[in-house]
C-alpha positions as CSV (number, residue, x, y, z in Angstrom):
1,M,0.0,-0.2,0.0
2,T,1.5,3.4,-1.1
3,E,2.1,6.1,1.6
4,H,1.6,8.9,-0.6
5,I,-0.3,10.0,-3.9
6,L,0.1,13.0,-6.0
7,S,-2.9,15.5,-5.9
8,C,-3.3,18.0,-8.7
9,D,-5.6,21.0,-8.6
10,W,-5.9,22.3,-11.9
11,G,-7.9,25.4,-12.2
12,T,-8.4,27.9,-14.7
13,T,-5.8,30.6,-13.8
14,N,-3.5,28.3,-11.6
15,L,-2.3,24.9,-10.9
16,R,-1.3,23.1,-7.5
17,I,0.3,19.8,-7.1
18,A,0.7,18.3,-3.9
19,L,2.5,15.2,-2.5
20,V,-0.1,14.0,0.1
21,N,0.2,11.7,3.1
22,L,-2.5,9.3,2.6
23,K,-2.8,8.3,6.5
24,E,-3.0,12.1,7.5
25,A,-4.9,12.9,4.3
26,R,-2.8,16.1,4.2
27,A,-0.4,17.7,1.7
28,V,3.2,17.4,3.0
29,Y,4.5,19.6,0.1
30,I,2.6,21.8,-2.7
31,H,3.9,22.9,-5.8
32,R,2.1,26.1,-7.2
33,S,2.5,27.2,-10.8
34,D,0.5,29.8,-13.1
35,R,0.2,27.3,-16.0
36,G,-3.8,27.1,-15.4
37,I,-5.9,25.6,-17.9
38,G,-6.8,28.8,-19.5
39,P,-3.0,29.8,-20.5
40,V,-2.0,26.3,-21.2
41,Y,-5.2,25.9,-23.7
42,S,-4.5,29.5,-25.3
43,I,-0.8,28.2,-26.1
44,W,-2.1,25.0,-27.7
45,D,-4.7,26.6,-29.7
46,K,-2.1,29.1,-31.3
47,Q,0.5,26.5,-32.0
48,K,-1.5,23.2,-32.3
49,N,1.6,21.6,-33.4
50,E,0.7,18.2,-31.2
51,D,-2.7,16.7,-30.1
52,K,-4.2,18.7,-27.1
53,R,-3.9,15.7,-24.6
54,T,-0.2,15.3,-25.5
55,H,0.4,19.1,-24.8
56,F,-1.5,19.1,-21.5
57,S,0.3,15.8,-20.5
58,N,3.5,17.3,-21.3
59,V,3.0,20.4,-19.3
60,L,1.6,18.3,-16.3
61,A,5.0,16.0,-16.4
62,E,7.0,19.2,-16.4
63,E,5.2,20.6,-13.5
64,L,5.3,17.4,-11.6
65,N,9.2,17.1,-12.1
66,N,9.4,20.0,-9.5
67,I,8.2,17.6,-6.7
68,P,11.3,15.2,-6.6
69,Q,13.8,18.3,-7.4
70,K,12.4,20.4,-4.6
71,T,11.7,17.3,-2.0
72,G,14.2,14.8,-2.8
73,T,11.4,12.3,-2.6
74,S,10.7,9.9,-5.5
75,I,7.2,9.9,-7.2
76,D,7.9,7.1,-9.4
77,R,4.6,5.3,-10.1
78,L,2.6,7.1,-7.5
79,P,-1.0,7.4,-7.9
80,L,-2.0,10.7,-9.7
81,I,-5.5,12.3,-9.0
82,V,-6.3,15.3,-11.2
83,S,-9.4,17.6,-10.5
84,G,-10.8,20.8,-11.6
85,M,-10.8,22.4,-15.0
86,A,-8.6,19.8,-16.4
87,S,-12.2,17.7,-17.2
88,S,-13.5,20.6,-19.2
89,Q,-13.6,21.1,-22.8
90,N,-10.3,23.1,-22.9
91,G,-8.7,20.8,-20.4
92,L,-6.8,17.6,-20.6
93,E,-10.0,15.6,-21.5
94,E,-13.6,16.7,-21.6
95,L,-15.8,14.4,-19.4
96,P,-19.5,14.7,-19.1
97,Y,-20.8,16.2,-15.7
98,A,-22.2,14.1,-12.6
99,T,-25.6,15.0,-11.7
100,L,-27.7,16.1,-8.8
101,P,-28.2,14.7,-6.1
102,F,-24.4,14.2,-5.7
103,R,-23.4,12.7,-2.7
104,V,-20.6,14.5,-0.6
105,D,-18.9,11.1,0.3
106,G,-17.7,11.3,-3.4
107,N,-19.5,8.2,-4.5
108,D,-21.2,10.0,-7.3
109,T,-17.9,11.5,-8.6
110,L,-17.3,10.7,-12.5
111,V,-13.9,9.5,-13.3
112,S,-11.7,8.5,-16.0
113,K,-8.6,6.2,-15.3
114,F,-5.4,6.7,-17.4
115,T,-2.9,3.9,-17.5
116,P,0.7,5.0,-17.0
117,S,2.3,6.4,-20.2
118,D,5.9,7.3,-21.1
119,T,4.8,11.1,-20.4
120,L,2.9,10.4,-17.3
121,P,4.4,7.2,-15.9
122,F,1.5,7.3,-13.1
123,P,-1.7,5.7,-12.8
124,M,-3.9,8.6,-13.1
125,W,-7.7,9.3,-12.1
126,L,-9.3,12.5,-13.9
127,T,-12.6,13.8,-11.9
128,S,-15.3,15.7,-13.6
129,G,-17.4,18.3,-12.3
130,V,-21.2,18.6,-11.5
131,C,-24.5,20.1,-13.0
132,S,-27.9,21.0,-12.1
133,P,-30.4,21.8,-14.7
134,N,-29.2,25.5,-15.1
135,D,-25.8,25.7,-13.5
136,V,-22.3,23.9,-13.5
137,M,-19.3,23.6,-11.4
138,R,-16.0,21.7,-12.0
139,G,-13.5,21.9,-9.0
140,E,-15.6,23.3,-5.9
141,E,-17.7,19.7,-5.6
142,T,-14.2,18.2,-5.0
143,Q,-13.3,20.8,-2.2
144,L,-16.8,20.2,-0.9
145,I,-16.1,16.4,-0.3
146,G,-13.0,17.5,1.4
147,I,-14.5,20.3,3.8
148,C,-17.6,18.0,4.5
149,R,-15.4,15.3,5.5
150,S,-13.1,17.6,7.5
151,M,-15.9,19.4,9.2
152,D,-18.5,16.3,9.4
153,I,-20.9,18.4,7.3
154,N,-24.1,16.5,6.6
155,S,-26.5,19.6,5.9
156,G,-26.2,23.2,5.4
157,V,-25.2,25.8,2.5
158,L,-21.4,25.9,1.9
159,V,-20.3,29.4,0.4
160,F,-17.5,29.5,-1.9
161,P,-16.3,33.1,-2.4
162,G,-14.1,34.2,-5.6
163,T,-14.5,35.3,-9.2
164,H,-17.7,32.9,-9.4
165,S,-19.0,32.4,-6.2
166,K,-20.8,29.2,-5.4
167,H,-23.6,28.5,-2.9
168,I,-23.9,24.9,-2.6
169,H,-27.0,23.3,-0.7
170,V,-26.5,20.3,1.2
171,E,-29.0,18.0,2.6
172,D,-28.7,14.5,4.3
173,G,-25.3,14.2,2.5
174,K,-26.2,14.9,-0.8
175,V,-25.7,18.4,-2.9
176,V,-29.4,18.9,-3.8
177,A,-28.8,22.5,-5.4
178,F,-26.3,25.0,-6.1
179,K,-25.8,28.6,-7.7
180,T,-23.2,30.5,-9.3
181,Y,-22.9,34.4,-8.6
182,M,-20.5,36.1,-11.0
183,T,-19.7,38.9,-8.0
184,G,-15.9,38.8,-8.4
185,E,-15.8,39.0,-11.9
186,M,-18.6,41.8,-12.0
187,F,-16.6,43.9,-9.4
188,Q,-13.4,43.3,-11.8
189,L,-15.5,44.3,-14.8
190,M,-17.1,47.5,-12.9
191,T,-13.6,48.9,-11.6
192,K,-11.2,48.1,-14.6
193,N,-13.6,48.2,-17.9
194,S,-16.8,50.4,-16.8
195,M,-17.6,53.9,-16.6
196,L,-17.2,53.7,-12.9
197,R,-13.5,52.8,-13.1
198,S,-12.9,56.5,-12.8
199,T,-15.0,56.9,-9.8
200,V,-13.5,54.2,-7.6
201,E,-9.8,53.3,-6.0
202,K,-8.6,51.1,-3.7
203,E,-6.8,53.1,-0.9
204,N,-4.3,51.4,1.6
205,I,-6.7,52.7,4.7
206,N,-7.9,50.8,7.6
207,F,-11.4,49.1,6.6
208,S,-13.0,51.0,9.8
209,E,-12.6,54.3,8.0
210,V,-14.7,52.9,5.1
211,R,-17.2,50.7,6.7
212,T,-19.9,53.1,6.7
213,A,-19.8,53.3,2.8
214,F,-19.6,49.5,2.6
215,E,-22.4,48.9,4.8
216,K,-24.7,51.4,2.7
217,G,-23.6,49.2,-0.2
218,V,-24.7,46.1,1.5
219,I,-27.9,47.5,2.5
220,N,-28.6,48.8,-1.0
221,G,-27.5,45.9,-3.0
222,S,-29.9,43.6,-0.8
223,N,-32.9,45.6,-1.2
224,Q,-32.6,47.5,-4.3
225,N,-32.2,46.9,-8.4
226,L,-28.7,46.3,-8.5
227,L,-28.6,47.6,-12.1
228,N,-29.7,51.0,-10.5
229,V,-27.5,50.6,-7.4
230,L,-24.3,50.3,-9.8
231,F,-25.1,53.6,-11.3
232,S,-25.4,55.2,-7.8
233,V,-21.6,54.6,-7.6
234,R,-21.1,57.1,-10.1
235,A,-23.6,59.6,-8.5
236,N,-21.8,59.3,-5.5
237,R,-18.7,60.8,-7.2
238,L,-20.5,63.3,-9.3
239,L,-22.3,64.5,-6.1
240,K,-19.4,64.5,-3.9
241,L,-21.0,61.9,-1.5
242,M,-18.1,59.8,-1.1
243,T,-14.5,59.7,-1.8
244,K,-13.2,57.2,-4.4
245,G,-11.9,54.9,-1.7
246,E,-15.2,54.7,0.1
247,N,-17.1,54.3,-3.2
248,W,-14.8,51.2,-3.9
249,H,-16.2,49.6,-0.9
250,Y,-19.7,51.0,-1.6
251,L,-19.3,48.9,-4.9
252,S,-17.9,46.1,-3.0
253,G,-20.8,46.2,-0.5
254,S,-23.6,46.5,-3.3
255,L,-22.2,43.2,-5.1
256,L,-22.1,41.2,-1.7
257,G,-25.6,42.6,-0.5
258,S,-27.1,41.4,-3.9
259,E,-25.6,38.0,-3.6
260,L,-25.9,37.0,-0.1
261,I,-29.6,38.3,0.6
262,T,-30.6,35.3,-1.2
263,L,-29.4,33.2,1.9
264,A,-31.9,35.2,4.1
265,K,-34.6,32.7,3.7
266,A,-32.4,29.7,4.2
267,D,-33.1,28.0,7.6
268,Q,-29.9,25.9,7.6
269,P,-26.1,26.7,9.0
270,V,-24.1,28.7,6.2
271,Y,-20.5,27.6,6.1
272,L,-18.0,30.1,4.8
273,C,-15.2,28.4,2.9
274,G,-12.6,31.0,2.0
275,G,-9.8,32.7,3.7
276,G,-8.1,36.3,3.9
277,D,-9.4,39.7,3.2
278,L,-12.1,38.4,0.7
279,S,-13.7,36.2,3.6
280,A,-13.5,39.0,6.0
281,L,-15.6,40.9,3.9
282,Y,-18.0,38.6,3.4
283,R,-18.3,38.0,7.0
284,S,-18.9,41.4,7.5
285,A,-21.8,41.5,4.9
286,F,-23.4,38.5,6.4
287,G,-23.5,40.7,10.0
288,I,-25.0,43.6,8.0
289,L,-27.7,41.4,7.0
290,G,-28.3,40.1,10.2
291,L,-27.2,36.6,9.1
292,A,-24.3,36.2,11.3
293,D,-26.0,33.7,14.0
294,R,-26.4,31.1,11.1
295,L,-22.7,31.8,9.9
296,I,-19.9,29.3,10.3
297,T,-16.4,29.9,9.2
298,V,-14.3,27.1,7.9
299,P,-10.9,27.6,9.1
300,P,-8.4,28.5,6.3
301,D,-6.2,25.6,6.7
302,I,-9.0,23.3,5.9
303,V,-10.2,25.1,3.0
304,D,-6.7,25.3,1.6
305,Q,-6.2,21.4,2.2
306,A,-9.6,20.4,1.0
307,V,-8.7,19.3,-2.5
308,F,-5.9,17.2,-1.1
309,T,-8.3,15.7,1.5
310,A,-10.7,14.7,-0.8
311,H,-8.3,13.2,-3.6
312,A,-6.7,11.0,-0.6
313,Y,-10.4,9.9,0.5
314,L,-11.5,9.2,-2.9
315,F,-8.3,7.2,-3.6
316,S,-8.5,5.3,-0.5
317,T,-12.2,4.4,-0.4
318,I,-13.4,4.5,-4.1
319,F,-10.4,4.2,-6.5
320,N,-8.2,2.0,-5.1
321,Q,-10.7,-1.0,-4.6
322,P,-10.3,-4.0,-6.6
């Protein structure tokens, strides 16, 4: 029985590969790279001097070579689990989505097994995403498996903040519904590419100095039409109601209020699965909306290790069975 596996979390922007201790279900070394699915696919799409699977396999092999170089540990023929956008149309190999309900113990995971090759001399399992009748995710379902196992979660709403924030509803150990919110991407578009870009500015100041503006944004975003609230960001500057720094946080609060008010009627606990400054803003918004009593913040270490925990669990209980 192997003591370690290789765990690959291949997102759109970034790639993480970990050497994972199976007994502890934790990464003992993590290699990070900016060779996400997006940039790797873009290079292949421009050149197309080899088939797509070969191109992605070569990139993965190059990144895997960093593990023995940095740790001095042989990874020869270790099991390799890959999840995230690698199973998308632009990835290593497109796999169909698993459907709802989806068990959080991982037993509904769709997977494709690859035999060792000259390029990737590892037994490899590629996992797929999950879809509902009108939404999709690839990657969050693996994080979900790891977090639910670490936190012993059987029911609740798990919120994954980010560019495309996910609210995943779990009942009796199954994902029964989920929704995606383009909160992060909308904030990026508004501050970088819209007419609002000249009305906002990220300032290096204490949050307490702009909290009033943030609170106003959360309240307005939660109970007014968001399209109108967005224009009020411009009006705030034209009428000199807010500084650019205050307006930055007003806009942030508006988008968070619009996203999180959807959880007001939920009677389950809400698990916030994030870390850093973004998670702190989400916690503040929950408090402003009066939802803090149902909020449970998942420790950042558990979130960071969630994919690796899930891969270790999936390998030990499902993939490695005769």
